[in-house]
C-alpha positions in Angstrom: -16.6 26.2 18.1 -12.8 26.4 18.1 -10.9 24.0 15.9 -9.4 21.1 17.8 -5.6 21.3 18.1 -3.4 18.6 16.4 -0.7 17.3 18.7 2.5 15.4 18.0 2.5 12.4 20.4 5.4 10.2 21.5 4.3 6.6 21.3 7.0 5.5 23.7 5.3 7.4 26.5 1.9 8.3 25.2 2.6 12.0 26.0 1.8 15.0 23.8 5.0 16.6 22.5 3.8 19.8 20.7 0.9 21.3 19.0 1.4 21.0 15.3 -1.7 22.5 13.7 -5.4 22.6 14.1 -8.0 20.3 12.5 -9.2 21.8 9.2 -12.6 23.2 8.8 -14.9 22.5 5.9 -13.9 25.9 4.5 -10.2 25.1 4.8 -10.7 21.8 3.0 -12.5 23.6 0.3 -9.7 26.2 0.0 -7.1 23.4 -0.2 -9.0 21.5 -3.0 -9.6 24.7 -5.0 -5.9 25.7 -4.7 -5.0 22.2 -6.0 -7.5 22.6 -8.9 -5.9 25.9 -9.8 -2.5 24.2 -10.0 -3.4 21.7 -12.6 -2.2 23.8 -15.5 1.3 24.0 -14.0 1.6 20.2 -14.2 0.7 20.0 -17.8 4.3 20.0 -19.1 5.7 16.5 -18.6 9.3 17.8 -18.4 8.3 20.2 -15.6 6.6 17.4 -13.7 9.6 15.1 -13.9 12.0 17.9 -12.8 9.7 18.7 -9.9 9.7 15.1 -8.6 13.5 14.8 -8.9 13.9 18.1 -7.0 11.5 16.9 -4.4 13.7 13.8 -3.9 16.9 15.9 -3.7 15.4 18.2 -1.1 14.0 15.3 1.0 17.5 13.8 1.0 19.0 17.1 2.0 16.6 17.3 5.0 17.2 13.6 5.9 18.5 14.1 9.5 15.7 16.4 10.5 13.0 14.3 8.8 14.2 11.1 10.4 14.5 12.7 13.9 10.9 14.0 13.7 9.6 10.7 12.2 11.2 8.6 15.0 9.8 10.9 17.7 6.3 10.3 16.3 6.5 6.7 15.2 9.2 5.0 17.4 10.2 3.0 14.2 13.9 3.8 14.7 16.4 5.8 12.7 17.7 2.8 10.7 14.3 1.7 9.5 13.2 5.3 8.8 16.4 6.2 6.9 15.8 3.3 4.7 12.2 4.2 4.2 13.1 7.8 3.2 15.6 6.4 0.7 12.9 4.2 -0.8 10.6 7.3 -1.0 13.2 9.3 -2.8 13.9 6.4 -5.2 10.1 6.2 -5.9 9.9 9.9 -6.7 12.8 9.5 -9.2 11.3 6.3 -10.6 8.1 8.2 -11.5 10.1 11.0 -13.0 11.7 8.4 -15.3 8.3 7.0 -16.2 7.2 10.5 -17.1 10.2 11.0 -19.3 9.6 7.8 -21.2 5.9 8.6 -21.8 4.7 5.0 -22.3 2.1 5.5 -19.5 0.1 7.8 -21.9 -0.7 4.7 -23.9 -0.8 6.5 -27.3 -2.6 4.6 -30.0 -3.3 6.0 -33.5 -5.4 4.4 -36.2 -5.7 6.1 -39.6 -8.9 5.6 -41.6 -9.5 2.2 -43.2 -12.6 2.1 -45.5 -11.9 -1.6 -46.2 -12.3 -2.7 -42.6 -15.7 -4.2 -41.4 -17.1 -1.9 -40.2 -15.0 1.0 -41.7 -12.5 2.6 -39.3 -12.5 6.4 -39.0 -9.4 8.3 -37.9 -9.0 7.5 -34.2 -6.4 8.7 -31.8 -6.4 7.6 -28.1 -4.3 8.5 -25.1 -4.7 9.1 -21.4 -5.3 12.3 -19.5 -5.1 13.1 -15.8 -8.3 12.8 -13.8 -7.9 15.9 -11.7 -7.4 16.6 -8.0 -6.5 13.4 -6.0 -7.2 13.0 -2.3 -4.5 10.9 -0.5 -5.1 9.4 2.9 -1.8 8.7 4.7 -0.9 5.4 6.4 0.2 5.1 10.0 2.9 2.5 9.5 4.9 4.1 6.7 5.3 7.8 7.6 7.4 8.4 4.5 6.6 5.8 1.8 2.8 5.8 2.2 2.3 9.3 3.4 2.7 12.9 2.2 5.5 12.2 -0.3 4.6 8.5 -0.7 3.5 6.4 -3.6 0.0 7.7 -4.0 1.3 11.3 -4.1 4.2 10.6 -6.4 2.2 8.6 -8.9 -0.7 11.2 -8.9 1.7 14.1 -9.4 3.4 12.0 -12.1 0.1 11.6 -13.9 -0.4 15.4 -13.8 -2.9 15.4 -10.9 -2.5 17.9 -8.0 -2.9 16.3 -4.5 -4.5 17.1 -1.2 -3.2 14.9 1.6 -5.2 14.0 4.7 -2.4 13.7 7.3 -2.3 10.7 9.6 -2.7 11.7 13.2 0.2 9.5 14.2 2.8 11.8 12.4 1.3 15.3 12.0 4.6 17.1 12.6 6.4 15.0 10.0 3.5 15.6 7.6 3.8 19.3 7.9 7.6 19.2 7.4 7.4 17.0 4.3 4.7 19.1 2.8 6.9 22.2 3.1 9.8 20.4 1.4 7.6 19.4 -1.5 6.1 22.9 -1.9 9.6 24.3 -1.9 10.5 21.9 -4.7 7.4 22.9 -6.6 8.3 26.6 -6.3 11.7 26.0 -7.9 9.8 24.9 -11.1 7.2 27.6 -11.0 4.5 25.3 -9.7 2.1 26.9 -7.1 2.2 25.6 -3.6 -1.4 24.5 -3.8 -0.3 21.6 -5.9 0.2 19.8 -2.6 -2.4 20.5 0.0 -2.4 19.1 3.5 -5.3 18.9 6.0 -5.7 17.4 9.4 -8.6 15.9 11.2 -11.2 13.1 10.9 -14.0 15.4 9.7 -11.6 17.0 7.2 -11.1 13.5 5.7 -14.8 13.1 5.2 -15.1 16.6 3.7 -12.3 15.8 1.4 -13.8 12.7 -0.1 -17.1 14.5 -0.6 -15.7 17.6 -2.3 -17.0 17.9 -5.9 -13.6 18.9 -7.3 -11.9 15.8 -6.0 -11.6 13.3 -8.9 -10.1 10.2 -7.2 -8.7 9.0 -3.9 -6.0 6.8 -2.5 -6.1 5.3 0.9 -4.0 2.9 3.1 -5.4 1.9 6.4 -8.0 -0.2 8.2 -10.9 -2.1 6.7 -13.4 -0.1 8.8 -12.0 3.3 7.9 -11.3 2.5 4.3 -14.8 1.0 3.7 -16.4 4.1 5.1 -14.5 6.3 2.7 -15.1 3.9 -0.2 -18.8 4.0 0.5 -18.7 7.8 0.7 -16.9 8.0 -2.6 -19.5 5.8 -4.3 -22.4 7.7 -2.7 -21.4 11.1 -4.1 -23.7 12.6 -6.8 -20.7 11.9 -9.1 -19.0 8.8 -7.8 -15.2 8.7 -8.0 -12.5 6.0 -8.1 -11.4 5.0 -4.6 -8.2 3.0 -4.5 -8.0 1.7 -1.0 -5.7 -0.8 0.7 -7.7 -2.0 3.7 -6.3 -5.2 5.3 -4.6 -8.5 4.6 -3.9 -11.8 6.4 -1.2 -12.9 3.9 -1.5 -16.6 4.3 1.5 -19.0 4.0 1.4 -22.6 3.1 4.3 -24.9 4.0 4.2 -28.3 2.3 5.1 -31.5 4.1 8.1 -31.9 1.9 9.4 -28.4 2.6 9.0 -28.8 6.3 10.9 -32.1 6.2 13.7 -30.5 4.2 14.2 -27.3 6.2 11.8 -26.8 9.1 14.3 -24.9 11.3 15.1 -22.4 8.5 11.4 -21.8 7.7 10.6 -21.3 11.4 13.4 -18.7 11.8 12.4 -16.9 8.6 8.8 -16.7 9.7 9.8 -15.3 13.1 11.8 -12.5 11.4 9.0 -11.7 9.0 6.1 -11.6 11.5 8.0 -9.5 14.0 9.6 -7.1 11.5 8.6 -3.5 12.4 6.8 -4.9 15.5 4.5 -6.7 13.2 3.2 -3.5 11.7 3.6 -4.3 8.0 0.6 -4.7 5.8 2.1 -7.8 4.4 3.0 -9.5 7.7 2.2 -13.3 7.5 -0.7 -13.7 9.8 -1.8 -17.2 9.1 0.6 -20.1 8.4 -0.5 -23.6 7.4 2.0 -26.1 8.7 1.8 -29.9 8.5 1.1 -31.8 11.6 3.8 -34.3 12.6 7.4 -34.3 13.5 8.6 -31.9 10.8 5.9 -29.4 11.7 6.9 -29.7 15.3 10.5 -28.8 14.4 9.2 -25.8 12.5 7.1 -24.6 15.4 9.9 -25.0 17.9 12.3 -23.0 15.7 9.6 -20.3 15.4 9.0 -20.4 19.1 12.7 -20.1 20.0 13.2 -17.1 17.6 10.1 -15.2 18.7 11.0 -15.8 22.4 14.3 -14.0 21.8 12.5 -11.0 20.2 12.5 -7.8 22.3 9.3 -6.1 23.2 8.5 -3.2 21.0 6.4 0.0 20.7 3.4 0.1 18.4 2.6 3.3 16.5 0.1 4.5 19.0 -1.7 3.4 22.1 -5.0 2.8 20.3 -3.2 0.2 18.2 -1.7 -1.3 21.3 -5.1 -1.6 23.0 -6.5 -3.2 19.8 -3.6 -5.6 19.7 -4.0 -6.7 23.3 -7.7 -7.1 22.9 -7.3 -9.1 19.7 -4.7 -11.5 21.0 -6.6 -12.1 24.2 -9.8 -12.9 22.3 -8.0 -15.3 20.0 -6.1 -17.0 22.9 -9.3 -17.8 24.7 -10.7 -20.0 21.9 -10.9 -23.7 22.3 -7.8 -25.7 21.1 -5.8 -22.5 20.7 -2.4 -22.7 22.3 0.3 -20.1 22.8 3.9 -21.5 22.5 4.9 -17.8 23.0 2.1 -15.7 24.5 1.6 -12.4 22.8 0.6 -9.4 25.0 1.8 -6.5 27.0 5.6 -6.2 27.3 5.4 -3.1 29.5 3.3 0.0 30.1 3.9 1.2 26.5 5.2 -1.9 24.7 4.0 -5.3 23.4 5.6 -8.7 23.2 5.5 -10.8 20.1 3.8 -14.2 20.2 2.6 -17.3 18.4 -0.8 -19.0 18.5 -1.4 -22.5 17.2 -4.7 -24.2 16.3 -5.7 -27.4 14.6 -6.6 -26.5 11.0 -9.8 -28.4 11.3 -11.1 -25.6 13.5 -10.9 -23.2 10.5 -12.5 -25.4 7.9 -16.1 -24.3 8.8 -17.8 -21.3 10.1 -17.7 -20.7 13.8 -16.1 -18.8 16.7 -12.6 -19.5 15.3 -13.3 -17.3 12.2 -11.6 -14.4 14.1 -8.3 -16.3 13.4 -8.9 -15.6 9.7 -8.9 -11.8 10.3 -5.9 -9.6 10.4 -4.5 -8.8 13.9 -2.2 -5.8 13.5 0.9 -6.3 15.5 3.6 -9.0 16.2 1.5 -12.2 16.3 0.9 -15.0 13.8 -1.5 -18.0 13.8 0.0 -21.4 12.9 -2.7 -23.8 11.7 -1.6 -27.5 11.8 -3.2 -29.4 8.9 -3.4 -33.2 8.6 -3.7 -33.5 4.8 -3.8 -31.6 1.6 -7.6 -31.5 1.6 -7.7 -29.8 5.0 -5.2 -27.2 4.0 -7.2 -26.5 0.8 -10.4 -26.2 2.9 -8.8 -23.5 5.0 -7.5 -21.6 2.0 -10.9 -21.7 0.3 -12.4 -19.7 3.2 -10.0 -16.8 3.1 -10.9 -13.4 1.7 -8.7 -11.4 -0.7 -5.1 -10.7 0.4 -2.1 -8.6 -0.7 0.1 -11.7 -0.7 0.0 -15.5 -0.5 3.1 -17.6 0.0 4.0 -21.2 -0.5 7.1 -23.0 0.8 8.1 -25.9 -1.4 10.9 -28.5 -1.2 13.7 -28.4 -3.7 12.0 -31.1 -5.8 8.6 -29.4 -5.7 10.2 -26.1 -6.8 11.8 -28.0 -9.7 8.4 -29.0 -11.0 7.9 -32.4 -9.3 4.8 -32.9 -7.2 2.1 -30.3 -6.6 4.1 -27.1 -6.8 2.4 -25.7 -9.9 -1.0 -26.8 -8.6 -0.5 -25.0 -5.3 0.5 -21.8 -7.1 -2.7 -22.0 -9.1 -4.6 -22.5 -5.9 -3.1 -19.4 -4.3 -3.4 -17.1 -7.3 -7.1 -16.2 -6.8 -6.3 -15.2 -3.2 -3.8 -12.5 -3.7 -2.1 -9.9 -5.9 1.4 -11.2 -5.2 2.3 -14.9 -4.9 5.6 -15.8 -3.4 7.6 -19.1 -3.5 10.1 -19.9 -0.7 10.3 -16.3 0.6 8.5 -13.9 2.9 6.1 -11.2 2.0 7.5 -8.4 4.2 9.5 -6.1 1.8 7.7 -4.7 -1.2 10.2 -3.8 -3.9 9.6 -0.6 -5.9 9.9 -2.1 -9.4 8.0 -1.9 -12.7 6.6 -5.4 -12.4 5.5 -5.0 -8.7 1.9 -5.4 -7.8 0.8 -4.3 -4.3 -2.9 -5.0 -4.3 -5.3 -7.9 -4.2 -9.0 -9.0 -4.1 -11.2 -7.2 -1.6 -10.7 -6.5 1.3 -7.0 -6.3 0.5 -7.8 -3.5 -1.9 -11.0 -1.9 -3.4 -9.7 -2.0 -7.0 -7.5 -4.1 -9.2 -4.7 -1.6 -9.3 -1.4 -1.4 -7.5 -0.1 1.3 -5.1 3.6 0.3 -5.6 5.5 0.1 -8.8 5.3 2.0 -12.1 1.8 1.0 -13.1 0.5 2.8 -10.0 0.3 5.9 -12.2 -2.6 4.3 -14.2 -5.0 4.9 -11.2 -5.0 8.6 -11.9 -5.6 8.6 -15.6 -8.5 8.1 -18.0 -8.5 7.3 -21.7 -9.9 9.6 -24.3 -10.2 9.1 -28.1 -10.4 11.8 -30.8 -12.3 10.8 -34.0 -11.7 12.6 -37.3 -10.1 15.6 -35.5 -8.0 17.8 -37.8 -4.3 17.5 -37.2 -3.9 21.1 -36.3 -6.4 20.7 -33.4 -4.9 17.6 -31.9 -2.7 17.6 -28.7 0.9 17.1 -29.7 0.9 13.6 -28.1 -1.5 12.4 -30.9 0.0 14.1 -34.0 1.4 12.0 -36.8 4.9 13.6 -36.7 5.2 12.7 -33.0 6.9 15.9 -31.9 7.3 14.7 -28.3 9.0 11.4 -29.4 6.6 9.2 -27.5 6.4 5.4 -27.7 3.1 4.6 -29.4 1.1 2.1 -31.4 0.8 3.6 -34.9 -1.6 1.8 -37.3 -1.0 -1.5 -35.4 2.8 -1.2 -35.2 4.5 -0.6 -31.9 6.9 2.4 -32.3 9.5 3.3 -29.7 
């Protein structure tokens, strides 16, 4: 049977643009993984890895105009958004290069023998080593930052792990182009092109997660697709770590005092956040708890006015558009659900943003309204009107894990008066990032960032954004009583690489 062609599709029209590649066979997936495995030694030198990532960033920037043009044709996200996303991607590559240079990610710890300890301590030296080949599954909604050259790839290469990327079908032409740029950067530093493999096709993604030489995987996508891959990773004869980002409702709680203080500003801010990128951000606020009463009415009116002025937009593909239309229709038919602005079709290929409201009481117990507690990908949010702190808490207690949780407090509450600290503590078990008086859309690339959360937000406790993302692709190993001459240079007493380390209990920098 001939391999199926891979087409670049214009989401603005639904029409095929060009054939980009063909779906990879099992033999081609095997070849890509084995080529990546063979490239491991070329990544062993930290200085080479850092230089490679910086060159990759430089070359992506040099190809910016072409990359953005191709990305826009396949995603309809617009040149401004995509130019910013490419800049973020290049910044991220350089940030990991800096982390490699610093060396703290190796977590070097040296303990010399201590016969007086109970029990006695032998000579122990511990650091972290790369896992091996990493499979990366690209996301649809970030064709640069969570795709071929995105955070999973950058952090894996930074850890010393070659990568095989399963391209997302929404941007295959861009994936091929970015892969070529990264391979050219690798060649400049004597690294084989196999260090960055690229395969297309659903079956190729299954073959990739099952390949015995794949040591770990990173995924960003739907709960259904991510859970299938997660289960496949666990069912292997040798299970592997699967770091998946699957879905998130990103709840927001607005206190009565905050609504009374600045209802209109909160409503306008919410509208901007939930419609950003046509509602296709993984951290879009999808459920907002707003107090019943006059202040809450003002907030909802402000939200309604702002969303009503939002233009219809194009989703990333027509399958997502169909799912959005079906999802908002199902939610809108529920008892006591109202639509101050009705979400739905904006045209043959577009969707219109909308707002659904519901009494919070409907969400405090199991029933048909539970669908409102599930993510609906696209420009819609659910406003649940609560009549007391207990009712709001009852809704929050029923939520699954999320990437983010947000609380809007009044000035006095934020200063420590009232229940501000209590509400933060209430939200902390729900999410990996807790925000105060802000909006979750926008994930800064910073050392302290955490982009993850309890299941189903993610399948592990790690982050996919920020410097500590590199930890996903490493494992610790300790040497006991190994002669100095046999130790890797990272663990020798004289510290020839100048690494930060903990040496006999003292932190050395």
